[in-house]
VEXTORKOL-536893 format. One record per atom (N, C-alpha, C): residue number from 1; x, y, z. Coordinates in steps of 0.1 Angstrom, whole numbers. Example, Ala and Ser with C-alpha at 12.3 -4.5 7.8 and 13.67 -1.06 7.14 Angstrom:
<sites>
site seq->1 | c1->132 | c2->-57 | c3->78 $
site seq->1 | c1->123 | c2->-45 | c3->78 $
site seq->1 | c1->132 | c2->-33 | c3->78 $
site seq->2 | c1->128 | c2->-22 | c3->71 $
site seq->2 | c1->137 | c2->-11 | c3->71 $
site seq->2 | c1->129 | c2->0 | c3->79 $
</sites>
This chain:
<sites>
site seq->1 | c1->-962 | c2->606 | c3->1716 $
site seq->1 | c1->-947 | c2->607 | c3->1716 $
site seq->1 | c1->-942 | c2->610 | c3->1731 $
site seq->2 | c1->-931 | c2->602 | c3->1733 $
site seq->2 | c1->-926 | c2->604 | c3->1746 $
site seq->2 | c1->-911 | c2->599 | c3->1747 $
site seq->3 | c1->-903 | c2->602 | c3->1758 $
site seq->3 | c1->-890 | c2->597 | c3->1759 $
site seq->3 | c1->-889 | c2->585 | c3->1770 $
site seq->4 | c1->-900 | c2->579 | c3->1773 $
site seq->4 | c1->-900 | c2->568 | c3->1782 $
site seq->4 | c1->-909 | c2->557 | c3->1779 $
site seq->5 | c1->-905 | c2->545 | c3->1783 $
site seq->5 | c1->-914 | c2->534 | c3->1780 $
site seq->5 | c1->-928 | c2->536 | c3->1786 $
site seq->6 | c1->-929 | c2->542 | c3->1796 $
site seq->6 | c1->-942 | c2->546 | c3->1801 $
site seq->6 | c1->-951 | c2->554 | c3->1790 $
site seq->7 | c1->-945 | c2->564 | c3->1784 $
site seq->7 | c1->-953 | c2->571 | c3->1773 $
site seq->7 | c1->-957 | c2->562 | c3->1762 $
site seq->8 | c1->-948 | c2->553 | c3->1758 $
site seq->8 | c1->-952 | c2->544 | c3->1747 $
site seq->8 | c1->-963 | c2->534 | c3->1751 $
site seq->9 | c1->-963 | c2->530 | c3->1763 $
site seq->9 | c1->-973 | c2->520 | c3->1768 $
site seq->9 | c1->-987 | c2->529 | c3->1770 $
site seq->10 | c1->-985 | c2->541 | c3->1774 $
site seq->10 | c1->-999 | c2->549 | c3->1775 $
site seq->10 | c1->-1004 | c2->551 | c3->1762 $
site seq->11 | c1->-997 | c2->553 | c3->1751 $
site seq->11 | c1->-1002 | c2->554 | c3->1737 $
site seq->11 | c1->-1008 | c2->541 | c3->1733 $
site seq->12 | c1->-1002 | c2->530 | c3->1736 $
site seq->12 | c1->-1008 | c2->518 | c3->1732 $
site seq->12 | c1->-1021 | c2->514 | c3->1741 $
site seq->13 | c1->-1021 | c2->518 | c3->1753 $
site seq->13 | c1->-1034 | c2->516 | c3->1761 $
site seq->13 | c1->-1044 | c2->524 | c3->1755 $
site seq->14 | c1->-1041 | c2->536 | c3->1750 $
site seq->14 | c1->-1052 | c2->544 | c3->1743 $
site seq->14 | c1->-1055 | c2->540 | c3->1729 $
site seq->15 | c1->-1050 | c2->530 | c3->1723 $
site seq->15 | c1->-1051 | c2->525 | c3->1710 $
site seq->15 | c1->-1047 | c2->534 | c3->1700 $
site seq->16 | c1->-1036 | c2->541 | c3->1702 $
site seq->16 | c1->-1031 | c2->550 | c3->1692 $
site seq->16 | c1->-1016 | c2->546 | c3->1690 $
site seq->17 | c1->-1010 | c2->550 | c3->1678 $
site seq->17 | c1->-996 | c2->546 | c3->1675 $
site seq->17 | c1->-988 | c2->556 | c3->1685 $
site seq->18 | c1->-976 | c2->550 | c3->1689 $
site seq->18 | c1->-968 | c2->558 | c3->1697 $
site seq->18 | c1->-952 | c2->558 | c3->1691 $
site seq->19 | c1->-946 | c2->568 | c3->1695 $
site seq->19 | c1->-932 | c2->571 | c3->1692 $
site seq->19 | c1->-924 | c2->573 | c3->1704 $
site seq->20 | c1->-912 | c2->568 | c3->1702 $
site seq->20 | c1->-902 | c2->570 | c3->1712 $
site seq->20 | c1->-891 | c2->580 | c3->1708 $
site seq->21 | c1->-889 | c2->591 | c3->1715 $
site seq->21 | c1->-879 | c2->601 | c3->1712 $
site seq->21 | c1->-867 | c2->597 | c3->1720 $
site seq->22 | c1->-856 | c2->593 | c3->1712 $
site seq->22 | c1->-844 | c2->589 | c3->1719 $
site seq->22 | c1->-832 | c2->595 | c3->1712 $
site seq->23 | c1->-829 | c2->608 | c3->1714 $
site seq->23 | c1->-818 | c2->615 | c3->1707 $
site seq->23 | c1->-805 | c2->609 | c3->1709 $
site seq->24 | c1->-802 | c2->603 | c3->1720 $
site seq->24 | c1->-789 | c2->597 | c3->1723 $
site seq->24 | c1->-788 | c2->583 | c3->1722 $
site seq->25 | c1->-799 | c2->577 | c3->1718 $
site seq->25 | c1->-799 | c2->561 | c3->1716 $
site seq->25 | c1->-795 | c2->554 | c3->1729 $
site seq->26 | c1->-800 | c2->558 | c3->1740 $
site seq->26 | c1->-797 | c2->552 | c3->1752 $
site seq->26 | c1->-808 | c2->544 | c3->1760 $
site seq->27 | c1->-820 | c2->546 | c3->1754 $
site seq->27 | c1->-832 | c2->540 | c3->1760 $
site seq->27 | c1->-831 | c2->524 | c3->1757 $
site seq->28 | c1->-831 | c2->516 | c3->1768 $
site seq->28 | c1->-831 | c2->502 | c3->1765 $
site seq->28 | c1->-844 | c2->496 | c3->1765 $
site seq->29 | c1->-853 | c2->499 | c3->1775 $
site seq->29 | c1->-867 | c2->493 | c3->1775 $
site seq->29 | c1->-876 | c2->503 | c3->1767 $
site seq->30 | c1->-881 | c2->500 | c3->1756 $
site seq->30 | c1->-887 | c2->508 | c3->1748 $
site seq->30 | c1->-903 | c2->509 | c3->1748 $
site seq->31 | c1->-908 | c2->496 | c3->1751 $
site seq->31 | c1->-922 | c2->494 | c3->1751 $
site seq->31 | c1->-928 | c2->491 | c3->1737 $
site seq->32 | c1->-919 | c2->489 | c3->1728 $
site seq->32 | c1->-922 | c2->485 | c3->1713 $
site seq->32 | c1->-930 | c2->497 | c3->1707 $
site seq->33 | c1->-924 | c2->508 | c3->1705 $
site seq->33 | c1->-931 | c2->520 | c3->1697 $
site seq->33 | c1->-932 | c2->516 | c3->1683 $
site seq->34 | c1->-941 | c2->523 | c3->1675 $
site seq->34 | c1->-943 | c2->521 | c3->1662 $
site seq->34 | c1->-932 | c2->527 | c3->1654 $
site seq->35 | c1->-926 | c2->538 | c3->1662 $
site seq->35 | c1->-913 | c2->544 | c3->1655 $
site seq->35 | c1->-904 | c2->551 | c3->1666 $
site seq->36 | c1->-892 | c2->548 | c3->1663 $
site seq->36 | c1->-882 | c2->553 | c3->1674 $
site seq->36 | c1->-875 | c2->563 | c3->1666 $
site seq->37 | c1->-873 | c2->576 | c3->1671 $
site seq->37 | c1->-867 | c2->587 | c3->1664 $
site seq->37 | c1->-856 | c2->594 | c3->1673 $
site seq->38 | c1->-845 | c2->599 | c3->1667 $
site seq->38 | c1->-836 | c2->607 | c3->1673 $
site seq->38 | c1->-836 | c2->621 | c3->1672 $
site seq->39 | c1->-845 | c2->626 | c3->1661 $
site seq->39 | c1->-847 | c2->639 | c3->1658 $
site seq->39 | c1->-861 | c2->642 | c3->1653 $
site seq->40 | c1->-867 | c2->653 | c3->1656 $
site seq->40 | c1->-881 | c2->655 | c3->1652 $
site seq->40 | c1->-883 | c2->654 | c3->1636 $
site seq->41 | c1->-875 | c2->658 | c3->1628 $
site seq->41 | c1->-876 | c2->656 | c3->1613 $
site seq->41 | c1->-879 | c2->642 | c3->1609 $
site seq->42 | c1->-874 | c2->632 | c3->1617 $
site seq->42 | c1->-876 | c2->619 | c3->1613 $
site seq->42 | c1->-892 | c2->615 | c3->1616 $
site seq->43 | c1->-897 | c2->621 | c3->1627 $
site seq->43 | c1->-911 | c2->618 | c3->1630 $
site seq->43 | c1->-920 | c2->625 | c3->1620 $
site seq->44 | c1->-916 | c2->637 | c3->1615 $
site seq->44 | c1->-924 | c2->644 | c3->1605 $
site seq->44 | c1->-924 | c2->636 | c3->1592 $
site seq->45 | c1->-913 | c2->630 | c3->1588 $
site seq->45 | c1->-914 | c2->622 | c3->1577 $
site seq->45 | c1->-923 | c2->609 | c3->1578 $
site seq->46 | c1->-924 | c2->603 | c3->1589 $
site seq->46 | c1->-931 | c2->592 | c3->1592 $
site seq->46 | c1->-946 | c2->595 | c3->1592 $
site seq->47 | c1->-949 | c2->607 | c3->1599 $
site seq->47 | c1->-962 | c2->611 | c3->1599 $
site seq->47 | c1->-968 | c2->614 | c3->1585 $
site seq->48 | c1->-959 | c2->620 | c3->1577 $
site seq->48 | c1->-964 | c2->624 | c3->1563 $
site seq->48 | c1->-967 | c2->612 | c3->1555 $
site seq->49 | c1->-960 | c2->600 | c3->1558 $
site seq->49 | c1->-962 | c2->588 | c3->1550 $
site seq->49 | c1->-975 | c2->580 | c3->1554 $
site seq->50 | c1->-979 | c2->583 | c3->1566 $
site seq->50 | c1->-990 | c2->575 | c3->1572 $
site seq->50 | c1->-1004 | c2->581 | c3->1567 $
</sites>
């Protein structure tokens, strides 16, 4: 999980799912994360389903 495209790409390079934390919806270049969240509860719900 991270708040930059670099964090998402690092997850992909490690062959793990990545998430982008973007509470303000301002990040343009995302790196194609598996999930993009604005609040931590969203990530918890996604993880519970996986």
